[in-house]
LUMVO-816795 format. One line per field, with one value per residue (C-alpha): residue number from 1; residue in three letters; x negated, y, z. Coordinates in Angstrom, 1 decimal, always signed. Example, Ala and Ser with C-alpha at 12.3 -4.5 7.8 and 13.67 -1.06 7.14 Angstrom:
2
i c(1,2)
aa c(ALA,SER)
u c(-12.3,-13.7)
v c(-4.5,-1.1)
w c(+7.8,+7.1)
***
This chain:
595
i c(1,2,3,4,5,6,7,8,9,10,11,12,13,14,15,16,17,18,19,20,21,22,23,24,25,26,27,28,29,30,31,32,33,34,35,36,37,38,39,40,41,42,43,44,45,46,47,48,49,50,51,52,53,54,55,56,57,58,59,60,61,62,63,64,65,66,67,68,69,70,71,72,73,74,75,76,77,78,79,80,81,82,83,84,85,86,87,88,89,90,91,92,93,94,95,96,97,98,99,100,101,102,103,104,105,106,107,108,109,110,111,112,113,114,115,116,117,118,119,120,121,122,123,124,125,126,127,128,129,130,131,132,133,134,135,136,137,138,139,140,141,142,143,144,145,146,147,148,149,150,151,152,153,154,155,156,157,158,159,160,161,162,163,164,165,166,167,168,169,170,171,172,173,174,175,176,177,178,179,180,181,182,183,184,185,186,187,188,189,190,191,192,193,194,195,196,197,198,199,200,201,202,203,204,205,206,207,208,209,210,211,212,213,214,215,216,217,218,219,220,221,222,223,224,225,226,227,228,229,230,231,232,233,234,235,236,237,238,239,240,241,242,243,244,245,246,247,248,249,250,251,252,253,254,255,256,257,258,259,260,261,262,263,264,265,266,267,268,269,270,271,272,273,274,275,276,277,278,279,280,281,282,283,284,285,286,287,288,289,290,291,292,293,294,295,296,297,298,299,300,301,302,303,304,305,306,307,308,309,310,311,312,313,314,315,316,317,318,319,320,321,322,323,324,325,326,327,328,329,330,331,332,333,334,335,336,337,338,339,340,341,342,343,344,345,346,347,348,349,350,351,352,353,354,355,356,357,358,359,360,361,362,363,364,365,366,367,368,369,370,371,372,373,374,375,376,377,378,379,380,381,382,383,384,385,386,387,388,389,390,391,392,393,394,395,396,397,398,399,400,401,402,403,404,405,406,407,408,409,410,411,412,413,414,415,416,417,418,419,420,421,422,423,424,425,426,427,428,429,430,431,432,433,434,435,436,437,438,439,440,441,442,443,444,445,446,447,448,449,450,451,452,453,454,455,456,457,458,459,460,461,462,463,464,465,466,467,468,469,470,471,472,473,474,475,476,477,478,479,480,481,482,483,484,485,486,487,488,489,490,491,492,493,494,495,496,497,498,499,500,501,502,503,504,505,506,507,508,509,510,511,512,513,514,515,516,517,518,519,520,521,522,523,524,525,526,527,528,529,530,531,532,533,534,535,536,537,538,539,540,541,542,543,544,545,546,547,548,549,550,551,552,553,554,555,556,557,558,559,560,561,562,563,564,565,566,567,568,569,570,571,572,573,574,575,576,577,578,579,580,581,582,583,584,585,586,587,588,589,590,591,592,593,594,595)
aa c(UNK,UNK,UNK,UNK,UNK,UNK,UNK,UNK,UNK,UNK,UNK,UNK,UNK,UNK,UNK,UNK,UNK,UNK,UNK,UNK,UNK,UNK,UNK,UNK,UNK,UNK,UNK,UNK,UNK,UNK,UNK,UNK,UNK,UNK,UNK,UNK,UNK,UNK,UNK,UNK,UNK,UNK,UNK,UNK,UNK,UNK,UNK,UNK,UNK,UNK,UNK,UNK,UNK,UNK,UNK,UNK,UNK,UNK,UNK,UNK,UNK,UNK,UNK,UNK,UNK,UNK,UNK,UNK,UNK,UNK,UNK,UNK,UNK,UNK,UNK,UNK,UNK,UNK,UNK,UNK,UNK,UNK,UNK,UNK,UNK,UNK,UNK,UNK,UNK,UNK,UNK,UNK,UNK,UNK,UNK,UNK,UNK,UNK,UNK,UNK,UNK,UNK,UNK,UNK,UNK,UNK,UNK,UNK,UNK,UNK,UNK,UNK,UNK,UNK,UNK,UNK,UNK,UNK,UNK,UNK,UNK,UNK,UNK,UNK,UNK,UNK,UNK,UNK,UNK,UNK,UNK,UNK,UNK,UNK,UNK,UNK,UNK,UNK,UNK,UNK,UNK,UNK,UNK,UNK,UNK,UNK,UNK,UNK,UNK,UNK,UNK,UNK,UNK,UNK,UNK,UNK,UNK,UNK,UNK,UNK,UNK,UNK,UNK,UNK,UNK,UNK,UNK,UNK,UNK,UNK,UNK,UNK,UNK,UNK,UNK,UNK,UNK,UNK,UNK,UNK,UNK,UNK,UNK,UNK,UNK,UNK,UNK,UNK,UNK,UNK,UNK,UNK,UNK,UNK,UNK,UNK,UNK,UNK,UNK,UNK,UNK,UNK,UNK,UNK,UNK,UNK,UNK,UNK,UNK,UNK,UNK,UNK,UNK,UNK,UNK,UNK,UNK,UNK,UNK,UNK,UNK,UNK,UNK,UNK,UNK,UNK,UNK,UNK,UNK,UNK,UNK,UNK,UNK,UNK,UNK,UNK,UNK,UNK,UNK,UNK,UNK,UNK,UNK,UNK,UNK,UNK,UNK,UNK,UNK,UNK,UNK,UNK,UNK,UNK,UNK,UNK,UNK,UNK,UNK,UNK,UNK,UNK,UNK,UNK,UNK,UNK,UNK,UNK,UNK,UNK,UNK,UNK,UNK,UNK,UNK,UNK,UNK,UNK,UNK,UNK,UNK,UNK,UNK,UNK,UNK,UNK,UNK,UNK,UNK,UNK,UNK,UNK,UNK,UNK,UNK,UNK,UNK,UNK,UNK,UNK,UNK,UNK,UNK,UNK,UNK,UNK,UNK,UNK,UNK,UNK,UNK,UNK,UNK,UNK,UNK,UNK,UNK,UNK,UNK,UNK,UNK,UNK,UNK,UNK,UNK,UNK,UNK,UNK,UNK,UNK,UNK,UNK,UNK,UNK,UNK,UNK,UNK,UNK,UNK,UNK,UNK,UNK,UNK,UNK,UNK,UNK,UNK,UNK,UNK,UNK,UNK,UNK,UNK,UNK,UNK,UNK,UNK,UNK,UNK,UNK,UNK,UNK,UNK,UNK,UNK,UNK,UNK,UNK,UNK,UNK,UNK,UNK,UNK,UNK,UNK,UNK,UNK,UNK,UNK,UNK,UNK,UNK,UNK,UNK,UNK,UNK,UNK,UNK,UNK,UNK,UNK,UNK,UNK,UNK,UNK,UNK,UNK,UNK,UNK,UNK,UNK,UNK,UNK,UNK,UNK,UNK,UNK,UNK,UNK,UNK,UNK,UNK,UNK,UNK,UNK,UNK,UNK,UNK,UNK,UNK,UNK,UNK,UNK,UNK,UNK,UNK,UNK,UNK,UNK,UNK,UNK,UNK,UNK,UNK,UNK,UNK,UNK,UNK,UNK,UNK,UNK,UNK,UNK,UNK,UNK,UNK,UNK,UNK,UNK,UNK,UNK,UNK,UNK,UNK,UNK,UNK,UNK,UNK,UNK,UNK,UNK,UNK,UNK,UNK,UNK,UNK,UNK,UNK,UNK,UNK,UNK,UNK,UNK,UNK,UNK,UNK,UNK,UNK,UNK,UNK,UNK,UNK,UNK,UNK,UNK,UNK,UNK,UNK,UNK,UNK,UNK,UNK,UNK,UNK,UNK,UNK,UNK,UNK,UNK,UNK,UNK,UNK,UNK,UNK,UNK,UNK,UNK,UNK,UNK,UNK,UNK,UNK,UNK,UNK,UNK,UNK,UNK,UNK,UNK,UNK,UNK,UNK,UNK,UNK,UNK,UNK,UNK,UNK,UNK,UNK,UNK,UNK,UNK,UNK,UNK,UNK,UNK,UNK,UNK,UNK,UNK,UNK,UNK,UNK,UNK,UNK,UNK,UNK,UNK,UNK,UNK,UNK,UNK,UNK,UNK,UNK,UNK,UNK,UNK,UNK,UNK,UNK,UNK,UNK,UNK,UNK,UNK,UNK,UNK,UNK,UNK,UNK,UNK,UNK,UNK,UNK,UNK,UNK,UNK,UNK,UNK,UNK,UNK,UNK,UNK,UNK,UNK,UNK,UNK,UNK,UNK,UNK,UNK,UNK,UNK)
u c(+0.0,-2.6,-4.3,-0.9,-0.2,-3.5,-3.0,+0.2,-0.7,-3.6,-1.6,+0.9,-1.4,-3.0,+0.4,+2.0,-1.2,-0.9,+2.7,+4.3,+7.9,+7.4,+7.6,+9.2,+12.3,+11.4,+13.8,+11.5,+8.0,+6.0,+3.7,+0.7,+1.8,+2.7,-1.0,-2.9,-3.2,-4.9,-2.4,+0.0,+3.5,+4.9,+7.6,+10.3,+9.5,+9.9,+13.2,+14.3,+12.9,+14.5,+17.8,+17.2,+16.1,+19.3,+21.3,+19.4,+19.9,+22.7,+23.1,+19.2,+18.3,+19.3,+17.8,+18.1,+16.7,+15.2,+14.1,+13.3,+9.9,+9.2,+9.1,+12.6,+11.7,+13.8,+11.5,+13.0,+12.9,+14.0,+15.5,+15.2,+16.4,+17.8,+19.2,+21.8,+19.9,+20.0,+20.7,+18.8,+21.7,+22.0,+18.4,+19.0,+22.0,+20.3,+17.2,+15.1,+11.8,+11.4,+8.3,+7.2,+5.1,+4.0,+2.4,+0.8,+0.1,-3.1,-1.4,-4.6,-4.9,-1.9,-2.5,+0.4,+2.9,+2.2,+1.5,+4.8,+7.1,+5.2,+5.4,+9.0,+10.2,+8.6,+9.8,+13.4,+13.0,+11.9,+8.3,+6.6,+8.8,+8.1,+11.3,+13.4,+11.3,+12.4,+10.3,+13.0,+15.5,+13.3,+11.7,+13.3,+11.1,+11.4,+9.2,+8.1,+6.3,+5.1,+5.0,+3.4,+5.5,+4.6,+1.0,+1.6,+3.1,-0.1,-1.3,-4.7,-7.8,-10.6,-8.4,-10.5,-14.0,-15.2,-12.7,-12.5,-8.8,-6.3,-7.0,-5.1,-3.4,-2.0,-3.6,-4.9,-2.8,+1.0,+2.2,+1.3,-2.1,-1.2,-3.0,-0.1,-2.4,-3.8,-0.1,+1.9,+1.5,+2.0,+4.7,+4.0,+4.8,+8.6,+7.5,+6.2,+9.1,+11.5,+9.0,+9.6,+13.1,+12.8,+10.4,+13.0,+16.1,+14.7,+11.8,+9.7,+7.1,+4.9,+3.8,+1.3,-0.5,-2.1,-5.1,-8.3,-11.8,-14.3,-18.2,-20.6,-21.2,-20.9,-19.2,-16.5,-13.1,-11.0,-11.1,-8.3,-7.9,-5.2,-4.2,-3.3,-6.6,-8.8,-6.3,-2.6,-0.7,-3.3,-0.9,+0.5,-3.5,-2.8,-0.6,-2.4,-5.4,-3.5,-2.1,-5.3,-7.2,-4.7,-4.4,-8.4,-8.4,-5.5,-7.4,-10.4,-8.8,-7.6,-10.9,-11.0,-14.0,-12.4,-14.0,-12.3,-13.8,-13.7,-17.2,-18.3,-22.0,-23.3,-25.6,-24.1,-24.9,-27.7,-26.5,-29.4,-27.7,-25.1,-21.4,-19.5,-16.1,-13.6,-10.1,-8.4,-6.6,-2.7,-3.2,-3.5,-1.3,-3.6,-3.7,-0.2,+1.8,+0.3,+1.5,+5.0,+4.2,+4.1,+1.6,+0.0,-2.4,-4.4,-5.4,-8.0,-9.0,-12.6,-12.7,-15.4,-13.5,-11.2,-7.7,-6.4,-8.7,-7.5,-3.9,-4.2,-5.7,-3.1,-0.4,-2.0,-2.6,+0.9,+2.2,+0.0,+1.4,+4.9,+4.3,+2.7,+5.5,+8.0,+6.2,+5.5,+8.0,+10.3,+7.4,+5.8,+9.2,+9.4,+5.9,+6.7,+9.9,+7.7,+5.1,+8.4,+9.4,+5.6,+5.5,+8.4,+6.1,+3.1,+4.0,+1.2,-1.2,-4.5,-3.7,-6.3,-5.7,-9.4,-11.6,-15.4,-17.4,-20.6,-24.2,-23.9,-24.6,-24.9,-26.2,-23.9,-24.2,-22.6,-22.7,-24.1,-26.1,-29.8,-30.4,-33.1,-33.6,-35.2,-35.5,-33.2,-34.4,-30.8,-30.0,-33.4,-32.1,-32.8,-30.1,-29.2,-29.2,-27.6,-27.8,-24.4,-26.2,-28.3,-26.2,-27.9,-27.3,-27.6,-28.1,-26.9,-26.2,-22.5,-21.2,-17.7,-17.5,-14.7,-13.8,-12.0,-13.5,-10.6,-8.1,-5.4,-3.2,+0.5,+2.7,+4.7,+8.1,+7.2,+6.6,+8.5,+8.5,+9.7,+12.5,+10.5,+8.5,+11.9,+12.7,+8.8,+8.2,+11.7,+11.4,+8.4,+9.7,+13.0,+10.8,+9.2,+12.5,+11.1,+13.8,+14.2,+17.1,+17.5,+17.9,+21.3,+20.0,+16.9,+14.5,+13.1,+9.4,+9.4,+6.2,+4.4,+0.9,-0.5,-3.4,-6.2,-8.8,-12.1,-13.4,-11.8,-13.4,-12.1,-12.9,-14.6,-13.0,-9.2,-8.5,-5.0,-4.0,-4.7,-7.3,-8.0,-9.0,-11.1,-10.1,-11.7,-10.2,-8.1,-4.2,-3.9,-1.1,+1.2,+4.6,+6.6,+10.0,+11.5,+14.2,+17.5,+16.9,+13.6,+13.1,+12.4,+10.8,+10.6,+7.6,+9.9,+10.7,+9.4,+7.1,+5.4,+2.3,+3.1,+4.6,+1.6,-0.6,+1.6,+1.6,-1.7,-3.8,-7.2,-5.6,-7.1,-3.8,-2.1,-0.2,-3.2,-5.5,-3.9,-3.8,-0.2,-0.9,-3.8,-2.0,-2.6,-6.0,-6.3,-6.7,-3.9,-5.0,-8.0,-9.7,-11.8,-15.2,-15.2,-12.1,-13.8,-17.0,-14.8,-12.6,-15.7,-17.1,-14.1,-13.8,-17.5,-17.1,-14.3,-15.3,-18.5,-18.0,-17.3,-20.6,-22.7,-21.3,-21.8,-25.4,-25.8,-24.4,-26.9,-29.9,-28.6,-27.3,-29.7,-27.3,-24.6,-26.9,-27.9,-24.2,-22.6,-19.3,-19.8,-20.7,-17.7,-15.2,-16.5,-14.8,-11.8,-10.8,-10.5,-8.5,-4.6,-4.6,-5.8,-3.5,-2.6,-1.4,-4.6,-6.0,-2.8,-1.4,+2.4,+3.5,+3.6,+3.6,+6.1,+6.1,+9.8,+12.6,+14.8,+18.3)
v c(+0.1,+2.6,+2.2,+2.4,+5.4,+7.3,+6.3,+7.5,+10.8,+11.1,+10.2,+12.7,+15.7,+14.7,+14.3,+17.5,+19.8,+18.4,+18.6,+21.6,+20.4,+16.9,+15.3,+12.6,+15.1,+18.4,+20.3,+19.1,+19.5,+22.1,+24.8,+23.2,+20.0,+21.6,+23.4,+20.4,+21.7,+24.8,+27.3,+27.5,+28.6,+31.7,+31.9,+32.2,+28.5,+27.4,+28.8,+27.4,+23.9,+23.7,+24.2,+22.0,+19.1,+19.4,+19.1,+16.1,+14.4,+15.8,+13.1,+12.8,+16.4,+19.6,+23.1,+25.6,+28.9,+28.8,+32.6,+35.7,+37.0,+41.1,+41.6,+40.1,+36.7,+33.7,+30.8,+27.8,+24.1,+20.8,+18.0,+14.8,+11.6,+8.5,+7.4,+9.9,+12.5,+15.9,+17.6,+17.8,+16.2,+13.3,+12.4,+12.4,+10.5,+7.8,+7.9,+8.7,+9.9,+13.7,+14.4,+18.2,+19.0,+22.3,+23.7,+27.3,+28.5,+30.0,+30.8,+30.5,+27.1,+26.0,+22.4,+21.1,+22.9,+21.2,+17.9,+17.8,+18.6,+16.0,+13.5,+14.2,+13.8,+10.5,+9.4,+10.1,+8.5,+5.2,+5.4,+4.8,+2.2,-1.4,-3.9,-3.6,-1.0,+2.7,+5.0,+7.7,+5.2,+5.2,+8.9,+12.1,+14.3,+18.2,+19.9,+23.6,+24.3,+27.8,+28.9,+32.2,+33.3,+37.0,+35.8,+33.5,+36.5,+38.6,+36.6,+37.0,+35.4,+35.6,+35.2,+32.3,+32.9,+29.5,+27.4,+26.0,+26.4,+27.1,+30.2,+32.6,+31.9,+33.7,+35.4,+34.0,+36.2,+37.6,+41.0,+42.0,+40.6,+38.1,+34.8,+32.3,+29.8,+31.6,+32.6,+29.2,+30.4,+34.1,+34.0,+37.7,+37.0,+36.8,+33.9,+32.0,+32.8,+31.1,+28.2,+27.7,+27.9,+25.2,+23.2,+23.6,+22.4,+19.4,+18.2,+16.7,+13.6,+14.5,+18.0,+17.5,+20.8,+21.1,+23.4,+23.5,+23.9,+26.5,+25.6,+24.0,+21.4,+17.9,+14.8,+14.3,+15.2,+15.3,+16.0,+14.2,+15.3,+15.6,+15.3,+13.8,+12.0,+14.1,+16.0,+16.0,+12.9,+10.2,+7.3,+9.2,+9.5,+5.7,+7.0,+9.9,+7.7,+5.0,+7.8,+9.4,+6.3,+4.8,+7.6,+7.8,+3.9,+4.1,+7.0,+5.1,+2.3,+4.7,+5.6,+8.8,+10.1,+11.2,+12.3,+12.3,+15.7,+19.2,+19.5,+22.9,+23.2,+24.1,+26.9,+28.7,+26.9,+24.7,+21.2,+19.9,+21.2,+18.9,+18.9,+19.6,+18.3,+20.5,+20.5,+23.5,+25.8,+26.3,+29.2,+26.7,+23.9,+21.1,+22.3,+23.5,+20.1,+18.1,+20.4,+19.6,+15.7,+15.5,+14.2,+16.7,+15.9,+18.8,+17.7,+19.9,+19.2,+20.2,+23.6,+22.9,+20.0,+20.9,+21.5,+18.4,+16.1,+18.3,+18.0,+14.4,+13.9,+15.7,+13.7,+10.6,+11.8,+12.8,+9.6,+7.8,+9.6,+8.9,+5.2,+5.2,+6.8,+4.3,+1.6,+3.0,+5.4,+3.7,+2.7,+5.9,+8.1,+5.9,+6.8,+10.6,+10.2,+8.3,+11.5,+13.9,+12.0,+12.1,+16.0,+16.2,+14.7,+17.1,+19.6,+19.3,+17.5,+18.6,+19.7,+20.2,+23.9,+24.1,+21.4,+21.4,+19.3,+17.7,+17.9,+14.1,+13.4,+10.4,+10.3,+9.7,+8.9,+12.1,+12.2,+15.1,+16.6,+17.1,+20.9,+23.2,+25.8,+28.9,+32.6,+34.8,+38.2,+39.6,+38.8,+38.5,+35.4,+31.5,+30.2,+26.7,+25.9,+22.7,+20.4,+18.9,+16.8,+14.7,+12.8,+12.5,+10.6,+13.2,+11.6,+14.3,+14.6,+15.0,+15.9,+14.7,+13.7,+16.1,+16.7,+19.2,+22.6,+24.2,+22.2,+23.8,+22.2,+22.7,+24.6,+22.0,+24.0,+26.5,+30.1,+33.0,+36.1,+39.4,+41.3,+44.0,+41.4,+38.9,+40.4,+40.2,+36.6,+35.2,+36.3,+34.2,+31.1,+31.3,+31.1,+27.8,+26.1,+26.5,+26.3,+28.7,+30.5,+34.3,+34.5,+36.1,+37.5,+38.9,+36.6,+38.3,+37.7,+34.5,+32.2,+32.3,+32.2,+35.3,+35.6,+38.5,+38.8,+39.7,+40.2,+41.1,+41.1,+42.9,+42.4,+45.0,+44.3,+43.4,+39.8,+39.6,+43.0,+42.3,+43.2,+39.9,+39.7,+36.8,+36.5,+35.3,+34.9,+32.8,+32.0,+32.4,+32.2,+35.6,+36.5,+38.9,+40.4,+39.7,+41.3,+40.0,+39.6,+37.7,+34.2,+31.2,+28.9,+25.1,+22.7,+19.9,+19.8,+18.0,+21.0,+21.3,+21.2,+24.1,+26.0,+26.1,+27.4,+30.8,+32.1,+30.5,+33.6,+31.5,+29.3,+30.4,+31.5,+32.7,+35.9,+37.5,+36.0,+37.8,+40.9,+41.1,+42.0,+44.4,+47.0,+45.1,+45.3,+49.3,+51.6,+54.1,+56.1,+57.6,+59.1,+62.1,+61.9,+64.6,+63.1,+59.6,+61.1,+62.7,+59.5,+57.5,+58.9,+58.8,+55.1,+54.6,+56.6,+54.6,+51.1,+49.4,+46.2,+48.2,+50.4,+46.9,+45.6,+48.7,+48.5,+45.1,+45.6,+48.5,+46.2,+42.9,+44.7,+47.1,+47.6,+48.6,+50.8,+52.5,+53.3,+56.5,+55.4,+51.7,+53.1,+55.0,+52.7,+50.2,+52.6,+53.5,+49.8,+49.4,+52.6,+52.5,+54.6,+52.1,+50.7,+47.2,+46.3,+47.0,+43.3,+41.5,+39.3,+39.8,+36.1,+34.1,+30.6,+28.7,+25.6,+25.8,+25.7,+29.0,+28.6)
w c(-0.1,+0.9,-2.5,-4.4,-2.5,-3.2,-7.2,-7.3,-5.7,-7.9,-11.0,-10.0,-9.6,-13.1,-14.9,-13.3,-14.3,-18.3,-18.3,-16.2,-16.7,-15.4,-12.3,-10.5,-9.4,-11.1,-9.0,-5.9,-7.5,-6.1,-7.9,-6.3,-8.0,-11.5,-11.3,-10.5,-7.3,-8.3,-7.0,-4.0,-4.3,-2.4,+0.4,-1.9,-3.0,+0.5,+0.6,-2.7,-2.0,+1.3,-0.2,-3.1,-0.6,+1.3,-2.1,-3.5,-0.1,+1.9,+4.1,+4.8,+4.9,+6.6,+5.7,+8.6,+9.7,+13.4,+13.4,+11.5,+11.1,+11.8,+8.2,+8.2,+6.3,+7.5,+9.1,+7.5,+8.8,+7.3,+9.8,+7.6,+9.0,+7.0,+10.6,+10.7,+12.9,+11.3,+14.6,+18.0,+19.9,+16.9,+17.8,+21.3,+21.2,+18.7,+21.0,+17.7,+18.2,+16.5,+15.1,+14.3,+11.4,+11.6,+8.5,+8.0,+11.4,+10.1,+6.5,+4.4,+5.5,+3.5,+3.0,+5.1,+3.2,-0.2,+1.6,+3.6,+0.5,-1.6,+1.4,+2.6,-1.3,-1.7,+1.9,+0.7,-2.6,-0.6,-2.4,+1.1,+3.0,+3.2,+2.8,+5.9,+7.3,+6.4,+8.2,+8.3,+9.8,+13.1,+13.1,+12.7,+10.8,+11.4,+9.0,+9.3,+5.7,+7.1,+10.7,+9.8,+7.2,+6.9,+7.2,+4.1,+2.0,+2.6,-0.2,-2.4,-3.5,-0.8,+2.4,+3.1,+1.9,+3.7,+1.3,-2.0,-3.3,-4.1,-6.0,-3.6,-0.3,+2.8,+5.7,+9.0,+11.2,+11.3,+10.0,+13.8,+13.6,+16.1,+15.6,+16.4,+17.5,+20.8,+21.5,+22.8,+26.4,+26.4,+23.5,+22.0,+18.6,+17.3,+15.4,+18.4,+20.4,+17.7,+17.4,+21.2,+21.1,+18.3,+20.5,+23.2,+21.6,+19.9,+22.3,+19.6,+21.1,+18.5,+17.3,+14.3,+13.5,+10.4,+9.8,+7.5,+9.1,+8.7,+9.3,+7.3,+4.3,+5.1,+3.6,+6.0,+4.6,+7.9,+11.5,+14.0,+17.6,+19.8,+23.5,+25.5,+25.4,+28.0,+29.4,+31.3,+32.8,+33.1,+32.3,+28.8,+27.9,+26.6,+23.9,+22.9,+22.3,+20.4,+18.4,+17.5,+17.0,+15.1,+12.5,+12.1,+11.6,+8.8,+7.3,+7.0,+5.5,+2.9,+2.2,+4.3,+5.8,+9.3,+12.5,+15.9,+17.1,+15.5,+13.6,+14.7,+15.6,+18.9,+17.3,+14.6,+11.3,+12.9,+12.3,+14.5,+17.4,+17.1,+18.6,+21.6,+22.1,+23.9,+25.8,+24.8,+27.0,+26.4,+23.9,+21.6,+20.5,+21.2,+24.9,+25.1,+24.5,+26.7,+29.5,+28.5,+28.7,+24.8,+22.1,+19.7,+16.8,+15.2,+11.8,+10.3,+6.7,+5.3,+3.9,+1.5,-0.1,-3.2,-2.6,-4.0,-1.9,+1.2,+0.5,-0.1,+3.4,+4.9,+3.2,+4.4,+7.9,+8.3,+6.9,+9.3,+12.1,+11.0,+10.6,+14.1,+15.9,+14.1,+15.2,+18.9,+19.5,+22.0,+24.1,+23.7,+24.4,+27.8,+28.7,+28.5,+30.1,+33.0,+32.7,+33.1,+36.5,+37.9,+36.9,+39.5,+42.3,+41.9,+44.7,+47.2,+44.8,+43.1,+39.2,+37.0,+34.8,+32.7,+31.6,+30.8,+28.9,+30.5,+29.5,+28.9,+25.2,+22.8,+19.1,+16.5,+13.0,+10.8,+7.0,+5.8,+3.1,+2.7,+3.9,+4.8,+7.5,+5.9,+6.7,+5.3,+4.0,+3.9,+7.6,+8.9,+10.6,+9.8,+7.4,+6.3,+2.5,+1.8,-1.4,-2.2,-4.9,-2.1,+0.6,+4.0,+7.0,+10.0,+13.9,+15.7,+19.6,+20.6,+24.2,+24.5,+28.3,+29.6,+33.2,+35.2,+35.8,+38.0,+39.9,+42.4,+44.8,+43.5,+45.9,+47.9,+46.6,+44.2,+43.3,+44.5,+42.0,+43.7,+42.0,+40.5,+38.4,+37.7,+34.3,+33.1,+34.5,+34.0,+30.2,+29.9,+31.8,+29.9,+26.6,+27.8,+29.2,+32.7,+35.4,+37.9,+39.9,+41.0,+45.1,+45.8,+49.3,+50.9,+52.6,+55.9,+56.6,+54.5,+55.1,+51.8,+50.4,+48.7,+46.4,+47.1,+44.5,+45.6,+42.1,+39.2,+35.7,+32.7,+29.5,+27.9,+24.3,+23.6,+22.5,+20.7,+22.0,+25.5,+28.0,+29.6,+33.4,+35.2,+38.9,+41.8,+45.5,+47.3,+48.5,+52.1,+54.4,+54.6,+55.6,+53.6,+53.0,+49.9,+48.5,+46.5,+42.7,+43.2,+41.6,+42.8,+40.3,+41.9,+41.1,+40.9,+37.5,+34.4,+33.1,+36.4,+34.5,+32.3,+34.9,+36.9,+33.7,+33.6,+37.3,+38.8,+38.8,+37.7,+35.1,+31.6,+30.0,+32.9,+33.3,+35.4,+32.7,+29.8,+31.7,+32.3,+36.1,+35.5,+37.5,+40.6,+40.3,+39.7,+42.6,+42.8,+45.8,+47.1,+50.1,+49.1,+50.6,+53.1,+54.5,+54.5,+56.2,+59.0,+59.6,+59.3,+62.5,+64.5,+63.5,+64.7,+67.9,+69.1,+67.7,+68.8,+67.2,+63.9,+64.5,+64.8,+61.6,+59.6,+60.8,+60.0,+56.4,+55.8,+56.9,+54.7,+51.8,+49.9,+47.3,+49.6,+51.5,+48.2,+47.2,+48.7,+47.6,+48.7,+52.3,+52.6,+51.1,+53.8,+56.3,+53.9,+53.5,+57.4,+57.8,+58.0,+54.9,+52.5,+50.0,+50.9,+47.5,+45.8,+44.5,+45.7,+43.1,+42.8,+42.5,+45.8,+46.4,+48.9,+50.8,+51.4,+49.2,+50.0,+50.9)
***
């Protein structure tokens, strides 16, 4: 079957290149096919094909809008099933696993759109089924051909200077210049908010995020990574590993040259530096879905491969994933449900919020080309020159042992969000489908845990329109009055891991990390120097212990001793005038469920 599929795909490309008017079903062919994969269509083709698929297969395809872009374009999706499940409710009622195939999150990397339409057509026409085993009877394919629609229509040559074909393509970011694959948790973009709505509605067991790499020149044609493999619920990782390994093994059998990590060198363009596998934070798709206890595969075809080859590799990777879910969907869905149940019990236990790759390394065989490192008279630096006519086996180090870098004990009960922040935090929680409730009455001197930052480092350059912040500090017991209208967010829910990624101040993609609470870490009131001098002398005169502590600080800390501002702040911070809200994180933790 794999060889037959490949022959069919290549023959179709050649046939449609020579005879643009011919295809297996002319109404369902793409610009890519008709041009021999030299071109890709504009977004009006997606709109037309979505409607044409539904017209051609009315009992197996539903074309629908799930959002509107900032420039007013419809965001199209196709629900595809021969098992009678064309709505999320039908999929749940029939117990069918949903596979979300997401193309064009980076709209210049558009292989997934053309592969997705070709694969959907071939599946619907029965070309890929074995007797009695129709894939779409057992799996619902939820196809989003282009996620970044406005970026897709920012269409020109050279949008991807490190990529071979198509002749023109879309742009990496949205019309608002937001990178959607940095937006999963913070969800700034209207497109991401629409996608999260689709995800909450359909709850896909597996999401395939389809990309194209940047990077060096080598012979491998596709990278397949995914989670949960290194992160998330430990028992669910068995499904993640089986899925990832299964796709890689099937691709090899189909003649592809896959790797199981993202092939970006440790040092710039120097192959000898080798590779590091990473566990990505939840701003990325591959870090986000394991926090929902669901599977995700990141497919990255190699940018220096010709467009027809890249589309073919994507086609097979998606097909392989669908087949694996058709074969194992019931078992993997049960594991996901069990992970949901375990997430409800995370209160009071350590939960990993961030990961790192250790220094442990192993040497791997990697299919490269002969190359030289030479001095550049343009940049003045060393550069790599590849000889693509001379294959070469590289023996390179790979670091791929991943361990938790930050673990936090989950609150016993959950989080409390004061009323003044309820609208801001509640809106984000709602986008992710996280449960919470609004308190109808006040809580007097509620026992909570409050986080006070002892150091805050702000980014010196913006990232995605935010000034990020890195906090050090700790949670400590406190008692506070909490007014009516505050939110209680229980930890006992299936998305407990995702919940913790949002309010925990030291999580890599928390609201605090993205600078959404930077006001809490800015001084709003000051004591004039001459006033501080006066108050300091009064404090020293009446408090011998303070006088001793000041003298010891002067002795032990030369930098402090040299700083007039630090010396005056020593007293200001101990004075009743000090702003106790400064460096206090606004969200609280609680070990008691409020009445």
